[in-house]
N, C-alpha and C positions, 0 to 999 in steps of 0.2 A: 719565909721566902720558899719558892718552889724549887724542886730538884729536877724538872723536867729539862730536856735540852732547849738551847735557845739559838737564834740564827744570827750569823755574822757573815756578810757577803754572800749569802745564800748557802752557807755551809752550816750543818746542824752540829752544835757544840754541846758535848755533855759536861755539865758542871760537877764532876766528880772529885771528891777529895783524894788525895795521893794514894792512901792505903786502899781506898774504894776502887780506884782506877786499876790498881795493881791486882786486886782480887778478882776484878771483872775480867781482865786480861787473862788471868790464870784459868779462870772458869771457862772462858770461851775456847781455850785450847782443847777442852774435853769434847767439843762438838765434831772434831776431826776435820773442820774446815779451816783453810788458811784465812788469815785476815791482816790488815794493816792498821797501825795506830799512829795518828799524827798529832802534833801540838801546833796549833794555829797562832801566828803573831802578826804584826803589822807588815813585816818583810814578806810573809806568805801572801797577804791580801794583795800587795803590789804585784807579786808573780802571778797570783790567780786572775788578775785583770788583763794580763798580757799572754798567758800560756794556756791554751785550751787542753793540752795533754795533762798538765798540772791540775787544773780544775776537775777534769774527768777523774783523775786519781783521787782527789779529794771526795767526789761524789761517791766513789766505791769504798772509801775507808769505813772500817767498822767502828772505830772509836776516834773521835777528835776532841782534844783536850785544850783548854784555854792557856796559852802561853803569852804573858805580857800584860801590863797594866791597862792597855786600851781594851783588850779583849775582856779582861775581868770587869772593867767598867761597863761595857756594853751589856754584859750578863747582868750585872747589879741594876742598871737602868730598866732592864726587862723583867726585874722581880726575881732573879735566880740567886741562890747562895752559891758564890763562885770563889775558888781559890786557884791562884796560879799554878800550873804545872809545866815546867820546861822539860824538854826530852831527857835531858841529863838527870832531871830529878827522878826519873822512872828507874834508873838503872839498879841502884842498890836495893830499894824495896822490892823490886821485881826478882832480883837475884835471891833475896832472903825467902820470898815465897816460893820460888822455883827449887831452892834447896829443900824446903819442907815438903814440897808437893812432888819431889823427883821428876821435875821437868828439865830436860837437857837444854843447854844454852849454847849458842853459836855467836861469834863476834865477826862482823863484816865491815870493812872500810879501812880509812886512815892508812897507816903503815904497819908492817910486820912487827916492828919493834914496840909501837905504841899498843898493839894488840897483845902482844906477849906480856908486856908490863901490866896492862889492865887486867889480863887474865890471872895473873899471879896475885894481884891485889885483891880481886874479887874472891878467889879461892880461899885466901887468907882470912878474908872478912866473913865469909860464909862457908863454914866447913860443911862438906857434903855436896857442894855445888857442883854439878857435872857440866863442865865446858868441853863440848865434844869436837870444837875445832875453831880455828880462827883463819880468816882469809882476807888479804890485803890486795885488792885489785890494782891493776896498772894505773898510774896517774893519767887522768883525762880520759878514762874509758867512757865510751857511750854505753850507758846501762841499758838502753833499749835495743842495742845492736846484737848480732850473733856472737860477737866477741865476748859479751858478758854471759854467754850460756855456761861457760865453765864455772862461774860463780854460783849460778842458780843450781847447777848439778851438785857442787859441793854441798850447799844448803840442804838440798834434797836427800843426799846420801849420808849426811851427818846425823840425821835422826833428830835434829834440834826441834824442840816445841816452841822455843822463844828464840828470836834472832835479833839482835841489836844491829842497826844499821847506821854507821857513822860516815856518811858521804856528804852532808850539808844539803840544803835545799837548792833546787828542786830535784836533785839527783836521787837522794834517798827515798823520797816520796814516790818518784816514778819507778824506781827499782823495787820498793816494797809492793806496789800496785802490780808490777809485772810478776813478781814471784807469788803473790797471793792467787794469781791465776795459773801458776805452773807447779806449785809445790803444795801438797796437802798437809793440813794439820799443824801449821807453824804460825805463830804471830810475829809479825814484822814491825819492830818498834823503831821509829826514826828518832835518833838521839843527837844529831849534830855533833858537836865537839865533845860530847859526854865522856868518851873514853880517853880522849887527849887529856882531860882534866884529871881523870883517875890516874893516868900514867905519869902525870907531871910534865907532860909536854907542853900544855897550856895552863894558864892560871885564870881560874874562874873569879868573877867579881866578888869582893868580900861580902859576908852575910848582910851587912847594913845596906849595901846597895840592892842586893837581891830583894830583902824585905820591904824596901820603900819604893820598888818599881824603877830603880835607877840604874839597874844593871847595864842598860844600853848606854847610858851616859859613861860609865866606867869603861865600857869596851871602846867607845868612841875616843876618849882620852888616851887609851892605850894603843890605838891603831887609826889615827884620824885619816891618814891618806886612804887607807883601804875602805873605811866605813862611812866616811863623811857623806858621799853621794847616796848611799844606801839609806842612811837615817833621814836625809832630806826628803827622799821619796816616801819614807814611812811617815814623816810629819805631814806631807801633803795629803795622804789618805786618812789621817787621823780624824779630821773633823767629819768626814762622811760616816766613819764608824760610830762616832758619838751620835750623829744625827739618826742613823738606823736604829741605834738603841733607844733613842727617845721616841722614835715613831712606832717601835714595837712594844711600848710600855703597856 
């Protein structure tokens, strides 16, 4: 199978294995140019169809990885060798490489308690990892407003070469895109609830559900009131993703 990028909803997706993706991200930091890393899934496709700013951020992302069975299946239909990579999957292997390569890391999003716990966990797991700062923005912050400039300044002044953004979609992608235009030399990695998982604030689906592409079902059963509408919308766009994969074979 090929390893070239494939298209989903007009977005170029890189079929990189997890370690390959982390090595590529660390290599790209040496260019001195800031960039963003997204992980596309069906929920993002729903949002791409509604939100022009979100789509524009995706167009400018340097690396987009496949998150979720439907995206993986679309890649397979297009003749690519594809593995699923969720944003939360990137944290530990990236921190391992950052520790070896002396790349400073910053954590942004969630709550201060979560960030502090996650930072302690990551430093214990990866000796030598340099976490140069954590920043928890106010709840409900508009990441494109002037009020978010303090967070942008924090990242710029921290000297971080890798910044994990834990805000959820589409906020984290919009903020990553903004930061990539205002901060030099930093990789902005969108990771959703990844830090909450590490800090023990949320529980991720068991490995069985992750491996079988059923993590969404586990999450739905855990919080049906909040997620039922979202997953119905994802189910609605699923057939078109498959049809696009067939058409691009």
